[in-house]
N, C-alpha and C positions, 0 to 999 in steps of 0.2 A: 035945071037949077038944083032940083032935089037930088038928082044922081050925083052932081058935083059935090053937094053938101055931104052926102053919104060917103063919097070917096074921101073927102076931107076928114070926116070923122074916123073912117077906117085907118087912114094914114096917121092921124093923130094917135089913135089907139096903138098902132104898131110901134110908133115912136116911144110911146109911154111904156110899152112892154119891153122894148129893147133897152130903154133907159133903166127900167127896173132890173133887167138882167145884168147890165153893166154895174149898177149900184150894188149888186150882190157879189161882184167879184171880190176875191180876197187879194189885197195888195201885199206883196212881199218886197224886200229890198235887197240890193247889193250895194255895198259901200266900200270904196277904195280910192286909190290915187288915179283918177281919170285925167288929171293934169299934173304937171310937175315932173321932177326927175325920175319918178318911179311909174310913170304913166303906162309904160309897157306892161306892167303887171296889172294895173287897173284895167287895161284893155283885155288881158287874159280873163280876169274875173267877170267882166261884162259879157264877153263872148260865152263863157261857161254858163252864166246865169240865164242869159237870153235863150240859149239852146235848151237848157233844162226846163224852163218855164213853157216853152213851145211844146216840148215833148210831153210834159206832164198834162198840159191842156189837151193835147191830141189824144191822150189816153183817158180823158174824162175828167181831168181836174182833181181837186181835193174835196172830198165829202160833198160832191155834187156841185161844187163851185169852181169856176175858172180862176186862174191866177193872173194878176196884173203885176208888172215889175216896175219898181221905182229904182232908178240908178242915181246914186249919190256920190259926190266927189269930195274926199277929205284931203287930197293933195299930200297925204302922209303928214299932215300937221295936227298935233294933238288937240289944239283948241278948236280947229275946224271939225275934227272928228267928234268931239264932245257936242258941238253945236248941231251937227247932223244927227247924232244919236237922240238929242232932245227933240229935234224935229220929227224923227221917225216915231219916237214914243208918243209925241203929241198927236200924231196922225193915227194912233192906235194900230200901227202895222205890227203884226204878231211875230214876225221873223225877219232877221237880216243875215245875209251871208257876207261877212266882213269882220274886220277890215284886213288890209294887207300888212301894214307896218305894225309891229307890236306897240310902238309908242302911240298909235292911234287906237288899237283894239282895247288896250287896258283902260284908258280914261273913258272911252265910249261905253264900255261894258257896265260901268256904274250907272250911267244914265239909262241904259237899257234895263238894268235890274230894277231901277225905281219905276220905270214906265211899263213893266210887264212885257218886255220884248226878249225873245229867245235869240241868242247870237251864236252862230257857228262860224268861226274863222277858217277860211281855207288855207291860210298862210302864216299867221302870226305864231312864232315858235318860242317866244320867251316863256319860261316856266311860270312866271308870276301871273300870267293870264288865267291859269286854272288853279292857282295856289291860294286864292283869297276867299275861298268858300262861298263864292257867289253861286246862286242857284241856276243862273240863266246862261252860263258860258260852256262852250264845247268847241272842239276843233276836229278837222279831218286830216290835219298834218301832224307831224311829230313835234318834239321839243328840242330846245338847244342843248339840254344836257344829254340827249340821245345823239344829236348831230355832232356835238363837240367830241363826244367819246369816239365816234367812228373816224373823225378827222384825226384825232390824236393817235388812234391805233394805226392808222395808215402811215402817219408821219414817223411814229416810233419804229415801225418795221422797215419802212423803205428809205428813211433818211437817218438811220442810226449813225451816230458819231458826226453828223453834219451840223452846220450852224443854222439855227432856226430863229426867225423873228416873228413877232406877233403884233399886228396893228389893229386898231379899232377906231370907229368913227364917232364914238361917244354917245351913239343913240341907244335906245333900249334894246333894239335888236342887235346891233353891231357889237356893242360892248358886252352884252350878255353872252353872245356866241363866242367872242374872243376869250372871255373869262372862263367859260365852260371848257373850251379847247385847251387853254393854258392849265386849268386844274387837272384835266385828264392826262395831259402830257407830263406834268410834274409828277403825278402819281405813278406814271409809267417809267419814271427815272430820267426824263428828258427836261433839261432846264434851258429855256430860250435865252439867246444871247442878247436880244433886244425886245423891249416891249414899249410901244409908242402909240400915241393917239393923234388923230387929226380931226378936222371938222367936216361933217357932211356938207357937200357943196364946194369944198376946196377944189381948185384946178391945178395948182402948182405943188407938186410933190418932190421937187428936186432936192430939197434939204433932206427929206426922209430917204430918198434914193441914194444920196451921197453917204448917209450913214450905213445903209445896207451894203454899199460898195466897200466902205472902210472896214466893216466887220465881216466881210467875205461871207455874206448870208447865202446859203444854198436854197432855202425855201422860206418864203414869207407868207404867213397865214393872215388873211385880211378878214376881220369881222366888220362887214360893211356892205354897201350896195354896189350894184354893177357899174354905175357911172364912174365912181371914184376908183373902183378896182381896175377898170379898163384904163383909166388915165395913169394909175400907178404902174401898170404893166408896160404901157407905151413908153413912159419916161424911164423905166428901168432899161428897156431895150435901147433907147436913145443914148443912154450913158454906157452902153456896152455890157450891161449885166445880163447873164443867162439864168439868173435866179428864177426858180419855179414859183409861181403865184398859186396859192390855194385859198378858197373861200367857201362860203356856205351856199344855201339854196337861192340867194338873191342873184346868182349868176345864171339862173335857168331861164334865160331869154336870149334870142338871137341878137338883140340890141347890144349885148356885150361884145359879140363878134364884130358888129358894125363899128364899135369904138376902137377895138384893137387891130382890126384887119388880120392878116395872116400871122402877125406877131402873137396873137392869142393862142396859137397852137401850143398844146402842152399844159394849159391852165387846168387846174383841178378844182372840183367843187363837190360838196355833198348835197344830196337830194334824195327824196324817197324813190323807190322803184318806179321807173317811168311808166305811168299808166297807159300811155299810148301803145305799149307793147303787150298789154294784157288782153286775153281773149274776151273778157267782159266789156272791153272798150271798143272792139273792132267796129261795130255798127255805128257807134257815135263818132268815132274818129273818121270813118268814111263820110259821114254826114258833114262834119266840119270841113273835110278836104274838098267836098263838093262845093262848098262856099268859099274855097280858096283860103281857108283858115287853118293854120297849123296849131292844133290844140296842145301847145307845149306848156311847160311850167305849171302854173296853178289854174289853167283853164278847166281841166277835168276834175280838179279838187273842188272848184267852185260848183261844178255840175253835181258832184257827189254830195256837197253840203245841201244843195236843194233837194236831192233825192232822199237823203236821210230825214230832213224835216218833213217832206211831203208824205213819206211812208209812215213816219211816227204820228203825224196828224191824222192820217187815215186810221191807224191802229187805235188812237185815242178817241176818234170820232169827233174831234173838235180842233180848232186852231188856238185854243187857250194855251198860252206859252208854258205855264207851269205844268199843265197836264201833258202837253206834248213832250216836255223835257223828261217827265217821269217815264213816259213810254219809251223815249229814246234810250235812257239808261238801263231799261229793263229788257231791251230787245237786241236783235242782230239784224243788220240792214244790208241788203244787196245793193252795191253801188258800182259805178263805172270804174272805180279804182280798187274794187274788191269788197269783200264783206267787212263791215265795221261794227265793232262792239265798244261800249264805253265803260270806263271805270266811274267811281263816284264823283271824281273831280270834273269829268267832262273830257278827259284825254282818251284817245283811242288805244286799244290794247295791242294792236298788231301791226305796227309800222317799223320797218327796218330801213335805216339810211344806207345808201351806197355811195361810192365815189365815181365821179364822171370825169372825162377828159375832153377838152375842146380840141378840134383838129384845125388844120390850116384853111379848110373850106367853110368854116363857120358853122360847124355842126358839133354836137357833143354825143358821147356814147358812154355807157357804163363800162368801167374797168372790171372785167369778169374776175370774180374771186376777190376783187378789191385789195388784194395784198394785205388784208388784215388778219 
C-alpha cells in the first residue's frame, strides 16, 4: 500500500513538473485564411509555421523555452482578422506571423500594436502596412510599389505598342497592386486602353471579357487573387481570346493551374525570387518534400518570419515585443529565403521581384532575365 502511495506521489510529481514545463512554453501564432477562397495560401503559411516551430524547438527553443503554435483563421475577412488580433493580444502572445491579405493585416496590426504583439507578415504587400509609423509591423516580402514597377517594366518592354487592360478586384491588395502597376506603366509612357474593376468572389466575367475582345486587348493585367484570375483566363479562352493574363504574387499556388487547366499556359505573374531554389533552403525544402509538401508560394516566407523573430528574441534575451523589434531592426538575420535586414519602417532592404510564367503542365518558372 505504501509503495503504491509512493508511486502515486511520484507520478503526481512528474505530472506537475511536466505541467510546469508546458506552462513555460512560449506561444506564438500564425494567422491567415485557413478557410475560404484563399485557403491555399493559409495552408502554405500553416505548413511553414509548423515546420519552423518544430525546427526551432529541435534546436533548443528560444531563450531556454520551447515554442507552441496557435493557428488562427481570418478567412481574409478584415473584421475577422481584427477579432483574431484582439484574441491574440488578449492571450499575451508576443508574436504573430500574419496575415496573408493586406486587407486583414492592416486592421489587425492596430490591435496588435495596442496589445504589445509583434507582427511579421509573410505576404501582405500593400505599402500602407508599413507606412503608418506603427512600432510593431514588419514583413519578409516586398511591396506593391516594387512589384508593380517590375510588372510595368516587363509590359512596357515586351508589349510595346500593344493594347493593355488593367483590372482590379477592389480589395486593398488587388486595387493597390493594379494602381501601382498603372502608375509605373503611365510613367513609362504606356497608357492602358481599359481600366475596370470587379468584385472579389465574382464568377461571371463574360461582360468584361466581351470588352477585352471589343478593344483587341493583347495583355490584361489583373490586380486580384488566383480564383478570379483563373476564371477570367478560362472565360477569355472560351470566347476565343488569346489575350495574355498577367497578375501579381497571388498566383503563386498550384491551385491556379487546377482552375485553368492547360489553358493557364503562358500566364505571367510577379513574385520574389523562388526560395525553393536557394542553397539556404535545400535542407528545409528536402524536409518538406519528405512530408509530401511542396513549399511553394509563401511557405518558406512564413518559415523565414518565424526565423527572424526567434533569432531576434534570442539576441534581445527576451520575447518582449518592443525589445525584439528593436533587435530586429538593428540586426541582419540568416533565413531560409536569404539574409534579411530591415529599414526603420519594417520593410526588408533586399528583395527583387521577378516575372514567372505558367506552363501547360501546371508548373511555373522564372523567366530568365525577365525581359526588363
